[in-house]
LUMGUDO-331990 format. One record per residue: residue in three letters; z, y, x of N, C-alpha, C in turn. Coordinates in steps of 0.02 Angstrom, whole numbers, plus 50000, padded with zeros to 5 digits. Atoms other than C-alpha are relative to their C-alpha. Example, Ala and Ser with C-alpha at 12.3 -4.5 7.8 and 13.67 -1.06 7.14 Angstrom:
2
ALA500004994150045503904977550615500005006050045
SER499974994149958503574994750684500375005549961
//
This chain:
496
UNK499955001649964534394959146535499635002450061
UNK500294995349940533884968546711499304996250007
UNK500715004949973531994966446760500084997450076
UNK499935002349919531784956446922499835006650031
UNK500114995949967531684967547064499264998550029
UNK500604998649972530244974247119499935004750048
UNK500434995249939529314981347274499755006649998
UNK499984993449996529194999947246499275002050017
UNK500654998249958527785000947381499444998849969
UNK500595003550001526544990047301499665002149925
UNK500364993350047526515004747155499695002850016
UNK500334993749972525915015847276499344999950007
UNK500794999849981524165022347293500065000150071
UNK499934998249920523825019247481499505006950012
UNK500134994649963523525034447574499104999850025
UNK500594999349975521735041447614500045002250082
UNK499964994349947521215045447794499885005050002
UNK500274992250022520985062447844499185000450007
UNK500675000550001519225059947905499634995849970
UNK500175006850047518775047747762499195003949984
UNK500874997950017516865049447739499774998949916
UNK500015002350079516495051947541499214997849998
UNK500665003850008514985042347492499645001549933
UNK500194997150088514245052847334499524993649967
UNK500475004050026513195038147285500324992949978
UNK499365003350003514615025747276500445003249956
UNK499504996350059515715039247198499905001049938
UNK500265000450057514545040847057500114993849964
UNK499945006150034514545023047027500824999049971
UNK499365001850015516555022447016500005005249951
UNK499984996350065516365037646880500064996049945
UNK500045003050063515875024446760500574996549989
UNK499705006250024517405014346781500505003549932
UNK499524997750034518235026046664499584999949926
UNK500445003250071516845020346522499954994449987
UNK500105005650020516795003846535500754995850020
UNK499245004849979518264990446532500254999550072
UNK499825003249927517994984246707499615002050039
UNK500394998849935517484989246878500174993850044
UNK499695005349954517494974447006499685004450091
UNK500284996149946517384981647179500004991750051
UNK500065004949965516954967147294499654997350082
UNK500385000449937516564964147485500684997050037
UNK499305002349952517584956047635500195006450034
UNK499544995149965518774965347746499625003450030
UNK500254995549944518414980147835499485005549975
UNK500694995050010517244988247712500025005749948
UNK499704994250031518495002847648499824998549913
UNK500094999950067518514995847472500585005649962
UNK499334997550024520485001047437499865008350034
UNK499884992649983520105018547529499395005349948
UNK500494998250049518455020047423500335003349941
UNK499754997150074519425020447254500605003050013
UNK499354997350005521095027347297499555007650019
UNK500394995150006519905042147367499875002449944
UNK500315000250050519115042947217500535002649928
UNK499534998550035520655043947105500345006850034
UNK499574993250000521365057147204499645005249977
UNK500404994250027519965068947141499784999049937
UNK500015001750047519985061846979500625002749939
UNK499434997050055520905070246820500154993549964
UNK499795005550042521735058346701500534995850027
UNK499345002949962523165045646727499604993550034
UNK500165006949971522885031146849500704995550041
UNK499445003449982524075018146907499724994150049
UNK500195005449927523965005547076500384994549998
UNK499655005449986524544987547099499604996650061
UNK500255001549930524404980447282500114991649990
UNK499865006250023524404963247246500124993350073
UNK499985005149969524824947247357500114994449996
UNK499985006050021525164929447358500634998849954
UNK499515000450043526804931547284499945001149924
UNK500274998450058525954938147129499614993649965
UNK500525005150028524874922147084500254998649949
UNK499775003750065526084914446966500045004849937
UNK500244996850054525764921546796500685005349977
UNK499654995350036527464928446734500165006150071
UNK499874996049947527574936646934499465005649980
UNK500654996550005525884943846906500225005749948
UNK499644996250054526444950146723500425006050026
UNK499544995049993527824959146786499835004350029
UNK500194995049947527204967946926499345004449943
UNK500284999150062525674972646789500305006449960
UNK499364996950039526804979646665500215005650055
UNK499694994949948527774989546794499325005150029
UNK500614996649982526034997146863499985005349932
UNK500294996450065525595003046674500635005749988
UNK499664994850009527245009646653500365005550033
UNK499794993049949527395020746808499685006649979
UNK500274993950025526015030446727500085000749932
UNK499754997450049526615029246552500584994249973
UNK499585002650005528305024646552500224997249931
UNK499965001850080528485022446352499554993249998
UNK500555004850009527175008346358500314993050018
UNK499795006149993527304990646360500734996849993
UNK499205003250009529184989446309500434993949978
UNK499605005850009529474973546226499524994750046
UNK499975006249966528344963646351500515002150059
UNK499435000949937529604972146487500494996649986
UNK499605004850009530904964646401499864993549994
UNK500245006049993530284948746372500204997450075
UNK499985002749936529934947146555500555000650042
UNK499514999049967531664952446604500414995749982
UNK499815004350036532334939646492500374994850060
UNK499765005049948533464927246584499694991649987
UNK500075005449993532734913646516499095002949961
UNK500474998050016530844916546510499664998949935
UNK500485004150039529664914846350499454996950001
UNK500855001449976527984905446334499655003950023
UNK500594993949955526694912746440499605001249922
UNK500544996950046525534912446273500305005749958
UNK499814996250038526784921046183500265009450044
UNK500104993849961526934936346304499355001950007
UNK500674997549993525254936346341499865002849953
UNK499924996650076525134940346155500195007249987
UNK499464993749995526384954046157499615004250044
UNK500234997249948525544960746315499185003049976
UNK500754996950022523744961446242500255004849931
UNK499764995450049524594969546091499945006850023
UNK499734993449953525484983746196499355003450042
UNK500604997649975523924986546288499575004049949
UNK500524997550037522964989646151500335007749972
UNK499774994450014524245002646092500175006350033
UNK499834994849946524245013546254499815006049972
UNK500124993450037524275030946194499495002950033
UNK500384997449967523275037646323499554998450057
UNK500655004749964521595031946436500374999850074
UNK499765001549921522165022946590499444996350041
UNK500225003549933521505016946750500404996750045
UNK499525003549961522365003046816499584996350057
UNK500335001749939521834997446993500454993450029
UNK499905005049985522074980847033499914998150077
UNK500364999149945521954978847231500154993950023
UNK500045008149972521804962047337499944995249944
UNK500025006350036521314951547206499804993750023
UNK499885006249956520974938247322500334996049986
UNK499405006049985522634932447320500094995749932
UNK499945002350090522564928347112499414993750003
UNK500395006650020521734909347098500554996849948
UNK499815005850054523114901546988499625000649934
UNK500375000850064522324895646826500175004149942
UNK499624996150034523494903446720499935008550002
UNK500014992649965523574920346796499105003149985
UNK500594997650020521704921146782499855000049916
UNK500145001550074521584916246606500175006149961
UNK499654991950032522774931346564499565006850000
UNK500384995849989521434942146644499474998849939
UNK500525000250049520114933846546500005000849934
UNK499804999850053521024934946404499955008449951
UNK500264991149998521194954846422499355000750009
UNK500754997750008519464955846442499494997849957
UNK500314999750056518954947846304499725003449946
UNK499994996150058519274959046177500405006450044
UNK499734995749937519714974346314500345005649941
UNK499454994750026521204988046261499315007250004
UNK500324995950005520195002346201500105008550060
UNK499784992549956521125016446326500164997650070
UNK499835003249932521385003446469499284998350033
UNK500665000649960519995003246620500264995750065
UNK499835003349917520314990346768499484999250031
UNK500395000249932519754991946924500334993050050
UNK499825005149958519814974947019499625000550070
UNK500045000949937519794975647207500024994250036
UNK499935005449955519384960647307499634997750053
UNK500325000049949518644952647458499524994449979
UNK500675004350017517514940747357500005000849916
UNK499984998750076517014940947175500654995649963
UNK499295004950031518554936847074499584993249937
UNK500085007250035518644918846978500175003449927
UNK499884998150067518564927646807499244998749956
UNK500485000050064517324925446635499465005450015
UNK500474991550011516104939946670499514999149953
UNK500904999150026514424934846595500175004249940
UNK499754995550050515024942346436499975009149997
UNK499984990949963515504960046515499255001250011
UNK500484998949965513944957746612499455003249948
UNK500715001150041512614955646478500085005549952
UNK499894995850064513494968646347499965006750042
UNK499934992849961513284980646498500765004150005
UNK499374995450005515254984046505500304999150073
UNK499695000849943515574978746676499555005450058
UNK500254995949946515304989746834500094997350073
UNK500135003049927514814981346996499875004650072
UNK500184998249914515044987747195500034996050016
UNK500015007249944514714976347317499855000850068
UNK500164999149934514414974647501499385004450019
UNK500454995549985512714982647496500255007049989
UNK500054993150012513284997647424500775001750037
UNK499394996949962514954999447537499735000450073
UNK500234999349946513774998147697499855008050013
UNK500124993349969513775015647794499235001150005
UNK500824997549984512135023747812500095002450055
UNK500174996249929511525029847978500465007149999
UNK499924995050010511815045447913500855001150000
UNK499115000650013513875042447863500194997550072
UNK499795000949928513875032848031500205004950045
UNK500074995849950513455045648132500575005449997
UNK499434995749991514625057548069500724998050017
UNK499425002249972516115047448114500004998050070
UNK499954998949919515615042748281499875004850043
UNK500094992349954515065060948336500735002149981
UNK499304996349996516805065948271500624995750044
UNK499715003849963517575052248374499835001850066
UNK500145000449929516625053748536499625008350008
UNK500174995149992516215071748515499105003350001
UNK500595000750016514535080848506499474999650041
UNK500265000749946513935077148673499684991349999
UNK500245005850004513635058648625499104999649966
UNK500755000249983511615056348639499934997649901
UNK500135001250059510915053648459499604990750013
UNK500335008449975510005035748531500654998450008
UNK499345005450001511865029448572500365000949929
UNK499695001650073512445033448392499594996449964
UNK500665003650027510895025248338500084991950016
UNK499805008249963511275009448457500584998349976
UNK499414999350022513005009948399500204998549921
UNK500275001950088512505008348200499814994050017
UNK500245007250009511494994348248500514993850016
UNK499435004249985513014985348338500454999449919
UNK499735001750054514094988548191499824996249943
UNK500205002350054513064983548064499985004949930
UNK499604996250061513494996747957500545000549970
UNK499225000750002515314989347937500345004950019
UNK499694995249990516415001247903500475001350051
UNK499524999249949517774997948004499844997650082
UNK500315000249935516584994148166499675007650009
UNK500104992049968515995011348157500705004050015
UNK499504997850006517665016148143500324997650081
UNK499795004249933518095006648304499735002150052
UNK500384996749959516795012748386500115006350006
UNK499774991550002517395031348348500694999550043
UNK499425000049958519115026248424499824997250063
UNK500085001349924518565018648584499555005850028
UNK500414994249941517355033248633500535004950008
UNK499464992850000519045044648620500394996450064
UNK499475001349933519725032948766499655004250068
UNK500044994849941519895041848933499514993050037
UNK500545004749950518895024849020499554997449972
UNK500625003250036517245023148960499314997250062
UNK500675003749931515845012349061499445003649995
UNK500614997249998514155018549092499564999249953
UNK500444999250085513445011848929500555000549948
UNK499454998850048514455019348790499964994149945
UNK500015004250055513775005248661500514993450025
UNK499785004049984514714993248764500855001249992
UNK499245001550015516504997448682499964998949943
UNK500145004350058515824990448527499794994450012
UNK500195005549999515904972948567500534995449990
UNK499385003850032516974959148501500464997950050
UNK499615003749942517654953548675500695006950034
UNK499534994449970518444973248712500464999249951
UNK499355001850017520224974948683500135002649935
UNK500094996150053520044986748537499914995949928
UNK500305003650037519004975548432500294994049984
UNK499785007250036519774959048467500745001449976
UNK499424998850048521564966848423499774999649918
UNK500214999850068520684970948264500034992049960
UNK500175008650024520004953448226500584995950009
UNK499415005749993521634944248305500535002249963
UNK499705000450035522724953048193499785000549924
UNK500214999350073521694955048033499874993249965
UNK500325006250000520944938548049500224993750014
UNK499965006249975521304924148171500734998149988
UNK499285002850006523264925648177500275000049939
UNK499605001550050523534924847983499584994349989
UNK500285006250057522594909147952500374992150031
UNK499585005849978523524891147979499434997150070
UNK500375003149932522844880048128499374998150009
UNK500725002650027521434870448047499605005849998
UNK500394993950011520694887147990499765002950058
UNK500034998349928520934894348170499374995250052
UNK500335003149962520114880748237499154999749993
UNK500844996950024518504881448138499695004750000
UNK500284993549972518284898248160499724999650050
UNK500245002249920518204895048344499424996250001
UNK500525005249983517044879048328499295003549985
UNK500554998250051515764886648213499885006550033
UNK500314996549970515614902048304499484999150061
UNK500525003549952514654891948429499315002249983
UNK500625000750047513214892348305499885006349986
UNK500074993050030512174906648259500055000149915
UNK499754999150088512324900548076500184991249995
UNK499905006750013513184885648011500184999449923
UNK499815002950080513534875247841500604994650013
UNK499515005249988514674860847810500034995950029
UNK500205005249961513874847147875500174999150082
UNK499804997349921513804856548056500855000650027
UNK499204998349985515744861548031500264993150009
UNK499705008049979516134842548028499814996650063
UNK500295004149950514994837148170500515003250050
UNK499704996449932515954850448275500934998850002
UNK499525000750014517604845448212500254994850064
UNK499695002449961518894837348336499984993549993
UNK499905003850010519004820148361500774996649992
UNK499265000949997520874821048398500375001949960
UNK499654996950076521174829448227500064994849959
UNK500025002950043522004819648124499774999749926
UNK500524998650077521414819347926500375004749995
UNK499624994950015522954829647881499865006650033
UNK500054993449963522614842448030499135002149993
UNK500584998150014520674844047989499885003549949
UNK500204997450073519884854947869499384996250002
UNK500615003150028518304847347792499565005350026
UNK500404995250006516734857447824499765003349932
UNK500034995450088516574861147616500645003050003
UNK499384995950005518474866347637499895009250040
UNK499994993649957517924878347779499485004949969
UNK500484996350006516444884747699500175002849937
UNK499474995950064517604888347525500465005750043
UNK499744997449983518624896947640499745006650021
UNK500254993549970517254908847721499685002549925
UNK500284996650055516604912147524500575004149977
UNK499374996450015518314918947484499935005750023
UNK500054993849981517854933547582500615002450058
UNK499545000649950519324932847712499665001750069
UNK500244998149930518264933547855499215003549972
UNK500654996250012516574943347887499364996649992
UNK500395004449974515374931547869499255000649921
UNK500505000850027513564930747765499734994749969
UNK500415005349997512574919347678499175001850015
UNK500674999849982510794917147741499644996649980
UNK500555004250029510044906447621500125002049914
UNK499745000050039509884907447450500474995749959
UNK499555004750027510964892747397500615000350027
UNK499344997849988512414899847476500394991750061
UNK499645006249969512574883847607500135002650069
UNK499924998149941512124892747775500225006449992
UNK499644993250007513284907247834500025001850091
UNK500164997649925513184918147985500725005350010
UNK499514995550005514754927748046499695007750025
UNK499954991949963514754947148093499744999650068
UNK500275003049922513934948348258500675003850039
UNK499444997549966515564956548311500594996349996
UNK499455004450021516694944648243499794993150055
UNK500105005349981515654930748314500255001350083
UNK500004996749929515744940548486500954998350026
UNK499175002049979517734939448480500134993449992
UNK499775005950001517854922348417499684995050041
UNK500345001949913516624916548567500364999850057
UNK499585000149943517784923648687500664997050000
UNK499385003849985519314915348623499964992750004
UNK500025005349993518594899548611499764997150063
UNK500015001049894518104900348819500805001350008
UNK499234998749969519924907848829500194990249986
UNK499165005850009520994892148741499424993349988
UNK500285007249991519554876948752499855001150068
UNK500315001449951518964879348935499224998049979
UNK500815003249993517124875048984499864995249982
UNK500375009150008517044856848984500104999949928
UNK499934999650079517664857248791499465003549969
UNK500434996750014516524871048749499284995950006
UNK500665003849978515034861048836499954994849937
UNK499995004450034515524848048747499735001849920
UNK500364998550060515274855348575499405002750012
UNK500734996250017513804864148600499604992649994
UNK500575006749997512914844648645500154997949939
UNK499835002150083513784839848471499515003249953
UNK500374994550033512874854748396499204998550017
UNK500695002049998511174849448476499934992249985
UNK500235008550007511424830148440499855002949913
UNK500054998050045511634837948256499325001849973
UNK500604998550009510324848148247499274997750011
UNK500595002049987509024838448324499944995149940
UNK500185005750050509374825048192499825002949937
UNK500084996050082509174838548049499245004050023
UNK500924996249988507284844148122500175007249986
UNK500084992949981508044860148186500005000250072
UNK499945000349919507524858848354500065005850035
UNK499964993949962507384877048413500805000850008
UNK499394999449991509204877648384500384995150040
UNK499595004949970509724859948464499815000650085
UNK500134999549929508774864348621500415006550038
UNK499594994549975509634880948642500854998750012
UNK499355003049997511324871948607499964995650070
UNK499895006549953510864856048737499945003850070
UNK500024997749951510294869748866500995004050016
UNK499174996849973512184877648861500454993750015
UNK499395006049989513064860648836499694996150069
UNK500235004349965512124851548959499415000650066
UNK500584996449934510734861949070499324997049975
UNK500685002050010508884862249077499724992850000
UNK500375007850017508474846049109500154996749956
UNK499625003850075509474837748960499535005249954
UNK500364996750060508484851648860499424998249978
UNK500705001849999506854847448920500044992749983
UNK499955005550025507274828848902499914999149908
UNK500134999150078507654834448708499305001249975
UNK500584996850015506024843348681499404995650023
UNK500355004649988505104829048758499744996149969
UNK500155006150060505654815848643499635001449935
UNK500064998650088505284825648485499185005849999
UNK500794993050007503584838848554499664994649984
UNK500635004550001502354823148527499994999749917
UNK499895001650048503054822848359499635008649944
UNK500274994350021502614841948340499485002550004
UNK500915000449967500814840348408499944997649938
UNK500195003550059500604826748275499905003749918
UNK500004996450070501074837448135499775007649989
UNK500444993950019500234851648184500565006949992
UNK499354994049986501884862148221499855003750049
UNK500054997349939500984872448360500685004150029
UNK499524992949989502044888448339500834996450011
UNK499375002049982503584878348338500234996050071
UNK499875003749950503274868748479499995006850065
UNK499894993949964502894885248583500495003350002
UNK499224996949988504494892648535500604994650033
UNK499725002349959505234877148608499994998450066
UNK500254998549950504364879348756500275007350025
UNK499834993549997504814897848766500745001050025
UNK499275000149993506734892848758500254998150058
UNK499805001649949506684883048911499765003650078
UNK500084995349913506724890249100499414998050012
UNK500715001149973504954891549172499914996350037
UNK500055003049971505304882849302500124993650000
UNK499925006450033505994867849217499624998249981
UNK500465002650030504494866449131499324997950042
UNK500535002749934503434867149288500214993950031
UNK499955003749938504304854349374500124993249947
UNK500005007650029504184840249231499474999349957
UNK500865001250025502434833049190500024998149921
UNK499985001550094503064827648993499995008049982
UNK500074992750039503334846148970499305005250022
UNK500934996750014501664851749040499624996549969
UNK500435004650021500874837748974500135005049894
UNK499934996750061501394846248804499895007849989
UNK500264993749998501034863248848499134999750009
UNK500894999749980499164858448902499794997349924
UNK500215001950071499004850348716500115006549967
UNK499944993250034499614867748659499475004350017
UNK500594995349978498394878148765499214997149954
UNK500555003350035497124864848700499725004349947
UNK499934997350086497514867648509499825008150010
UNK500054992849989497514887748550499335001050028
UNK500484997349985495824887548631499915003450079
UNK500124997149928496344891948809500004995750047
UNK500275005749961495424880548911500155002150073
UNK499864998249946495634889549072500794998650030
UNK499285000249977497344890449077500364992349983
UNK499795009449999497494871649023499954998250046
UNK500485004449954496354864749161500515002250064
UNK499555000049937497664873949290500674996149977
UNK499345002950006499184865149200499834993450017
UNK500175007349984498204847849210500084999950075
UNK499964998749903497934852549413500724998250011
UNK499304999450001499844854649404500154993249997
UNK499625004850023500244838549318499734994450028
UNK500315004249944499114829149436500315002150067
UNK499454999549936500104836249582500544996449982
UNK499285003450018501694830849509500064993549982
UNK500235005250014501084814849457500114995650059
UNK500265005049947500284809449625500815001750055
UNK499494999049983502044816349693500654995949998
UNK499505004749997503104805949600499914993749996
UNK500175007150019502074790949551500214996349949
UNK499705002250055502754778649468500754999249987
UNK499514999550024504344782949472500085004649937
UNK500014992750049504174797849349499954995249937
UNK500155003750071504654790349187499595002349951
UNK500584999050030503334787849081499545002950015
UNK500684998349958502004791149209499364997849956
UNK500455000650000500934781649125499605002949916
UNK500064996350072500954789648928500025007150029
UNK500134992149963500904807949057499284998150003
UNK500634999049958499414801949144499434998449948
UNK500605002750044498514794148982499795007849944
UNK500104993850037498924811148899499575005550055
UNK500634996249959498084820449034499314997850029
UNK500795002350005496514808849040499705002649929
UNK500264997350066496334813348865499875008349985
UNK500094990950019496474831948877499285000450064
UNK500515001149960495264829349037499344998349981
UNK500535002150050494044819448920499815007149947
UNK500124994650055494164834248795499555005750056
UNK500274995749965493724846648931499304999150016
UNK500765001349983492304837949014499315000249933
UNK500364998650056491584836748839499735006949974
UNK500004992549997491764855148811499505003350061
UNK500654996849968490674858548968499564996950025
UNK500765003650003489384847648933499954992650040
UNK500005006149947489894832449041500124995349939
UNK500065002550054489604818548893500264992150076
UNK499875006049969489764804549048500775000250022
UNK499414998049974491354812749129500625000049949
UNK499675001350056492164813148947499954993149987
UNK500035006550017491804795948915500494996050044
UNK499575002049951492644790149082500485001349989
UNK499384998350009494054799049057500464997149946
UNK499815001350048494264793748894500194991349999
UNK499675007549981494284774848937500525000650056
UNK499445001749975495504777449071500575001549965
UNK499514999550051496644786448948500144992849974
UNK499955004350058496564774048832500454993250051
UNK499635005849952496984760548975500785001650018
UNK499264997850001498454771149031500454997949948
UNK499405000250048499264770948851499964993649969
UNK499895004850032498984753748830500484994650025
//
């Protein structure tokens, strides 16, 4: 029977760009691929994984085969057809029995074909490096079991190189323990400052200042595509007064990349989750649930856990910020792009409502700094001040003075100066810090505000009691025991 039609383009090794920056350290790591059964190159999109391996193969002697996978290859028989075709592209006489089985009108049982394939790969006449690119598309249990079976007793002449946006769902522990696994990850693929400078200077010319190159590198975070986008943007005729502004998530060139490579490729519920979670500097599954739209039906809404699983898949530029892998952060450029899309698609009122939801969630989970930042964006300084006033005394009682200081700094200075409750918190903080002269000035300001507002001020008695308590402490330190006692009695009366 004729072998099913295959796309030959999937068996072609991708071309490498002319200005490819060779990274000797990573190239040396790749050289080990010819001495171990398996090499895994795993990192999110835009880290140059494919170009890196293709460039290495260009300069390497010996046989090599390439297979670019996609979602259609997830089914085990389809996967084996392309795998066999890739091997035969380098060694045409190999895997002939497997080739015949997979071309039969009635496919034989999977286990039988897998056994034949194992045997024939073990009989390869020459050493072969086989690259499987875009392995993130493969998550079928039976297909992964095929690879696991192959790696359980690796063929002597076959060296697999797996390229993926995430760690492959394979049983790699035994290979790792035996030293038979070569792993290249995100940290290895970051551009160094020197590597980034070569590309940026090639794009912008030698007149680009060293300081500008350094700032562009910081904006890119060493992300290879970000560096290349900066170089391309510098070639455009219309430049801003600040060259670093060319590398922002909201600029057309960066936005087009993210739109084409990430956002437009996702189903609607994933797109919605991407936009909403960009609101927060960091996000986790419960926060994702809190930001989900009430208008979504159960089938239209992606659960927070489901979205975190998507993020972990490596299909989006995000990295974990905790050891447990529960909290994630987007690459700054991607977050800027998603925020611009969120503003454009949802409008200011809806975005402000999301900020208020985020503020409520963070406040409920004892992350007051984030809560205040979101409340500022969603409801303004007055509402953010009320939020701090609600939790501020708890911070004082728990001796979290540094957190209280950070929270106060998040609010506009004029908002603090106009609110007796916030000034009371500030005064207690200054007292704790021993800054008594500054504390006295704040207490004077509180008295002025209380006289102006009188009983109309919410919680005026509580604020005045706090004020008198601090006056008592001040008098005591000044040596006035009588004044300290009088203020203390008055303070207790206000709080009664």
